Kinemage of the C-alpha trace (Angstrom):
@kinemage 1
@onewidth
@group {chain A} dominant
@subgroup {mainchain}
@vectorlist {calphas} color= white
{ca met a 1} P 6.945 12.610 9.223
{ca ser a 2} L 7.548 9.419 7.374
{ca asn a 3} L 8.225 9.252 3.559
{ca val a 4} L 6.922 5.780 2.195
{ca thr a 5} L 6.924 4.387 -1.406
{ca val a 6} L 3.741 2.736 -2.414
{ca lys a 7} L 3.489 0.354 -5.240
{ca leu a 8} L 0.020 -0.525 -6.401
{ca phe a 9} L -0.317 -3.285 -9.162
{ca ala a 10} L -2.606 -4.366 -11.947
{ca ser a 11} L -6.320 -2.718 -11.506
{ca leu a 12} L -5.132 -1.083 -8.418
{ca ala a 13} L -2.924 1.432 -10.260
{ca asp a 14} L -6.129 3.263 -11.015
{ca tyr a 15} L -6.005 4.405 -7.279
{ca leu a 16} L -2.607 6.092 -7.581
{ca pro a 17} L -2.507 9.951 -7.698
{ca ser a 18} L -1.899 11.666 -10.869
{ca gly a 19} L 1.935 11.922 -11.419
{ca ala a 20} L 2.719 8.551 -10.372
{ca lys a 21} L 5.162 6.677 -12.446
{ca glu a 22} L 5.503 2.815 -12.987
{ca asn a 23} L 2.670 2.073 -10.742
{ca thr a 24} L 4.572 3.959 -7.725
{ca thr a 25} L 4.093 6.913 -5.636
{ca ser a 26} L 5.566 8.468 -2.576
{ca leu a 27} L 3.597 9.492 0.558
{ca lys a 28} L 4.171 11.658 3.298
{ca leu a 29} L 2.469 10.408 6.509
{ca pro a 30} L 2.601 10.853 10.494
{ca glu a 31} L 5.256 8.945 12.063
{ca ala a 32} L 2.647 6.620 13.746
{ca gly a 33} L 1.169 5.776 10.310
{ca thr a 34} L -0.027 2.110 9.677
{ca ile a 35} L -0.356 -0.012 6.354
{ca gly a 36} L -4.094 0.570 6.768
{ca ala a 37} L -3.740 4.239 6.989
{ca val a 38} L -1.939 4.091 3.636
{ca ile a 39} L -4.639 1.869 2.167
{ca glu a 40} L -7.149 4.564 3.427
{ca glu a 41} L -5.222 7.671 2.272
{ca leu a 42} L -5.228 6.113 -1.354
{ca arg a 43} L -8.905 5.047 -1.058
{ca val a 44} L -8.395 1.606 -2.065
{ca pro a 45} L -10.977 -0.799 -1.100
{ca glu a 46} L -9.711 -3.053 1.547
{ca gln a 47} L -11.463 -6.086 -0.179
{ca arg a 48} L -9.326 -5.268 -3.166
{ca cys a 49} L -5.818 -5.515 -1.153
{ca his a 50} L -5.376 -9.197 -1.486
{ca leu a 51} L -1.415 -9.394 -1.111
{ca val a 52} L 0.305 -6.689 0.860
{ca leu a 53} L 4.012 -6.475 1.360
{ca leu a 54} L 5.969 -4.385 3.556
{ca asn a 55} L 9.621 -4.254 2.426
{ca gly a 56} L 9.032 -7.619 0.771
{ca ile a 57} L 7.488 -9.313 3.731
{ca phe a 58} L 3.821 -10.447 3.583
{ca val a 59} L 1.441 -8.649 6.066
{ca pro a 60} L -1.812 -10.615 6.635
{ca pro a 61} L -5.188 -8.707 6.650
{ca ala a 62} L -5.358 -8.820 10.395
{ca arg a 63} L -2.191 -7.040 11.004
{ca arg a 64} L -2.524 -4.123 8.225
{ca thr a 65} L -4.289 -1.636 10.684
{ca thr a 66} L -1.752 -2.176 13.581
{ca thr a 67} L 1.532 -2.634 11.442
{ca gln a 68} L 3.527 0.500 11.978
{ca ile a 69} L 5.380 2.083 8.907
{ca thr a 70} L 8.549 4.078 9.127
{ca asp a 71} L 10.489 6.544 6.970
{ca gly a 72} L 11.749 4.923 3.958
{ca asp a 73} L 9.421 1.786 3.828
{ca thr a 74} L 7.899 0.326 0.766
{ca ile a 75} L 4.532 -1.179 0.472
{ca ala a 76} L 3.384 -3.018 -2.395
{ca ile a 77} L -0.365 -4.162 -2.852
{ca trp a 78} L -1.734 -6.582 -5.402
{ca pro a 79} L -5.519 -7.378 -6.096
{ca pro a 80} L -7.187 -10.656 -6.094
{ca val a 81} L -5.907 -12.751 -9.130
{ca ala a 82} L -8.098 -15.175 -11.178
{ca gly a 83} L -7.055 -17.650 -13.571
{ca gly a 84} L -6.891 -21.164 -14.651
């Protein structure tokens, strides 16, 4: 099992499980987990995951289903942002 920290920002915080604090939760996943599996586990729509960082490094959409996570990793996800 891998313990990972997941941070969901702005409107994505609505997808965090109850008990999450400061937009952060911990998840236990199988060793072979991926970022895509984390997004699916939290039921966050993929189109809402605009910026995804794994340990502070950007992961493009095409690599999210294949990028493996390991014990102790931190995943941070932001929705699309609009403004002027």
